[in-house]
DSSP file (Angstrom, degrees, kcal/mol; ACC not computed):
  #  RESIDUE AA STRUCTURE BP1 BP2  ACC     N-H-->O    O-->H-N    N-H-->O    O-->H-N    TCO  KAPPA ALPHA  PHI   PSI    X-CA   Y-CA   Z-CA
    1    1 A M              0   0    0      0, 0.0     2,-0.0     0, 0.0     0, 0.0   0.000 360.0 360.0 360.0 129.4    5.5   11.9    4.5
    2    2 A D     >  -     0   0    0      1,-0.1     4,-2.0     4,-0.0     5,-0.2  -0.233 360.0-101.0 -78.0 172.1    3.0   12.8    1.8
    3    3 A W  H  > S+     0   0    0      1,-0.2     4,-2.0     2,-0.2     5,-0.1   0.834 120.7  53.9 -63.9 -33.4   -0.7   13.4    2.4
    4    4 A Q  H  > S+     0   0    0      2,-0.2     4,-1.5     1,-0.2    -1,-0.2   0.882 108.4  50.2 -70.0 -36.8   -1.7    9.9    1.1
    5    5 A A  H  > S+     0   0    0      1,-0.2     4,-1.5     2,-0.2    -2,-0.2   0.914 110.3  49.4 -66.5 -40.9    0.7    8.2    3.5
    6    6 A K  H  < S+     0   0    0     -4,-2.0    -2,-0.2     1,-0.2    -1,-0.2   0.890 109.9  51.9 -63.3 -40.0   -0.6   10.3    6.4
    7    7 A R  H  < S+     0   0    0     -4,-2.0    -1,-0.2     1,-0.2    -2,-0.2   0.813 117.7  37.4 -66.2 -30.4   -4.2    9.3    5.5
    8    8 A L  H >< S+     0   0    0     -4,-1.5     3,-2.1    -3,-0.2    -1,-0.2   0.593  85.5 124.4 -97.9 -14.5   -3.3    5.6    5.4
    9    9 A E  T 3< S+     0   0    0     -4,-1.5     3,-0.1     1,-0.3    -3,-0.0  -0.210  80.6   8.8 -58.2 131.7   -0.9    5.4    8.3
   10   10 A G  T 3  S+     0   0    0      1,-0.3    -1,-0.3     0, 0.0     2,-0.2   0.451 101.8 118.6  82.9   1.6   -1.9    2.9   11.1
   11   11 A K    <   -     0   0    0     -3,-2.1     2,-0.5     0, 0.0    -1,-0.3  -0.660  58.8-132.4-100.6 158.3   -4.7    1.3    9.0
   12   12 A V        +     0   0    0     -2,-0.2     2,-0.3    -3,-0.1    -3,-0.0  -0.925  27.7 178.0-109.8 130.4   -4.9   -2.3    7.8
   13   13 A F        -     0   0    0     -2,-0.5     2,-0.4    16,-0.0    15,-0.1  -0.896  27.4-120.3-128.6 158.2   -5.9   -3.0    4.2
   14   14 A T        -     0   0    0     -2,-0.3    13,-2.9    13,-0.2     2,-0.3  -0.817  33.7-113.4 -96.5 138.6   -6.3   -6.2    2.0
   15   15 A V  E     -A   26   0A   0     -2,-0.4    11,-0.3    11,-0.2     3,-0.1  -0.583  26.6-170.7 -70.9 128.5   -4.0   -6.6   -1.0
   16   16 A H  E     -     0   0A   0      9,-3.1     2,-0.3     1,-0.4    10,-0.2   0.883  62.0 -38.9 -85.9 -47.5   -6.2   -6.4   -4.1
   17   17 A F  E     -A   25   0A   0      8,-1.3     8,-2.8     6,-0.0     2,-0.5  -0.971  46.1-121.0-168.8 163.5   -3.4   -7.5   -6.6
   18   18 A I  E     -A   24   0A   0     -2,-0.3     6,-0.2     6,-0.2    14,-0.0  -0.975  34.0-142.7-113.1 123.8    0.3   -7.1   -7.4
   19   19 A D    >   -     0   0    0      4,-2.0     3,-1.9    -2,-0.5    -2,-0.0  -0.170  31.3 -93.9 -83.0 179.1    0.9   -5.7  -10.9
   20   20 A L  T 3  S+     0   0    0      1,-0.3    -1,-0.1     2,-0.1    -2,-0.0   0.716 125.6  58.6 -68.0 -20.9    3.7   -6.7  -13.3
   21   21 A A  T 3  S-     0   0    0      2,-0.1    -1,-0.3     1,-0.0    -2,-0.0   0.499 119.4-111.3 -84.4  -4.9    5.9   -3.8  -11.9
   22   22 A G    <   +     0   0    0     -3,-1.9     2,-0.2     1,-0.3    -2,-0.1   0.527  67.1 148.7  87.3   7.5    5.6   -5.4   -8.5
   23   23 A Q        -     0   0    0     11,-0.1    -4,-2.0     1,-0.1     2,-0.8  -0.557  45.3-132.1 -74.0 137.6    3.5   -2.6   -7.1
   24   24 A I  E     -AB  18  33A   0      9,-2.7     9,-3.0    -2,-0.2     2,-0.4  -0.818  18.5-155.2 -97.1 110.1    1.0   -3.7   -4.3
   25   25 A H  E     -AB  17  32A   0     -8,-2.8    -9,-3.1    -2,-0.8    -8,-1.3  -0.705   8.3-145.1 -88.5 131.8   -2.5   -2.4   -5.0
   26   26 A L  E >>  -A   15   0A   0      5,-2.4     3,-1.1    -2,-0.4     4,-0.8  -0.755  19.0-109.6 -99.9 140.2   -4.7   -2.1   -1.9
   27   27 A E  T 34 S+     0   0    0    -13,-2.9   -13,-0.2    -2,-0.3    -1,-0.1  -0.366  96.0   7.2 -64.8 144.4   -8.5   -2.7   -1.9
   28   28 A E  T 34 S+     0   0    0      1,-0.1    -1,-0.2   -15,-0.1    -2,-0.0   0.604 116.0  77.5  64.4  16.7  -10.7    0.3   -1.5
   29   29 A T  T <4 S-     0   0    0     -3,-1.1    -2,-0.1     2,-0.2    -1,-0.1   0.691  80.5-137.7-123.4 -30.0   -7.9    2.9   -1.7
   30   30 A G     <  +     0   0    0     -4,-0.8     2,-0.4     1,-0.3    -3,-0.1   0.647  67.6 125.3  72.5  16.1   -6.8    3.4   -5.3
   31   31 A I        -     0   0    0     -5,-0.4    -5,-2.4    -4,-0.0     2,-0.4  -0.840  47.4-159.7-111.6 142.6   -3.3    3.4   -3.9
   32   32 A A  E     -B   25   0A   0     -2,-0.4     2,-0.3    -7,-0.2    -7,-0.3  -0.981  12.9-140.9-118.8 132.7   -0.3    1.2   -4.8
   33   33 A L  E     -B   24   0A   0     -9,-3.0    -9,-2.7    -2,-0.4     7,-0.0  -0.718  11.5-144.1 -89.1 142.0    2.6    0.6   -2.5
   34   34 A I    >>  -     0   0    0     -2,-0.3     4,-3.0   -11,-0.2     3,-2.2  -0.920  17.6-129.3-110.7 110.1    6.0    0.5   -4.1
   35   35 A P  T 34 S+     0   0    0      0, 0.0     4,-0.1     0, 0.0   -12,-0.0  -0.297  95.3  22.2 -58.0 134.4    8.4   -2.1   -2.5
   36   36 A G  T 34 S+     0   0    0      2,-0.5     3,-0.1     1,-0.1     0, 0.0   0.191 128.4  50.6  91.5 -16.2   11.7   -0.5   -1.6
   37   37 A V  T <4 S+     0   0    0     -3,-2.2     2,-0.2     1,-0.2    -1,-0.1   0.720 101.7  54.8-114.6 -52.2   10.2    3.0   -1.6
   38   38 A D  S  < S-     0   0    0     -4,-3.0    -2,-0.5     1,-0.0     2,-0.5  -0.581  77.6-128.0 -88.7 150.8    7.1    2.9    0.6
   39   39 A E        +     0   0    0     -2,-0.2     2,-0.3    -4,-0.1    -5,-0.0  -0.835  43.1 148.0 -95.5 130.0    7.1    1.6    4.2
   40   40 A Y        -     0   0    0     -2,-0.5     2,-0.4    -7,-0.0     0, 0.0  -0.974  35.8-137.5-155.3 165.0    4.6   -1.1    5.1
   41   41 A E        -     0   0    0     -2,-0.3     2,-0.4     2,-0.0    -2,-0.0  -0.996  17.7-134.3-129.0 132.3    4.1   -4.1    7.3
   42   42 A L        -     0   0    0     -2,-0.4     2,-0.5     2,-0.0    -2,-0.0  -0.741  19.9-166.1 -88.8 134.6    2.6   -7.4    6.3
   43   43 A V              0   0    0     -2,-0.4    -2,-0.0     1,-0.1     0, 0.0  -0.986 360.0 360.0-121.5 123.4    0.0   -8.8    8.7
   44   44 A K              0   0    0     -2,-0.5    -1,-0.1     0, 0.0    -2,-0.0   0.435 360.0 360.0 -96.0 360.0   -1.1  -12.4    8.4
């Protein structure tokens, strides 16, 4: 697990936008999740 994943683990974020490559950008982080590579859970 990289340092960014450790920093974000267990926290809840709002999706800011999904780009044309399908990456999920999170508000207030400057981080994008890559479906199929990164592990994440959707909370409604």
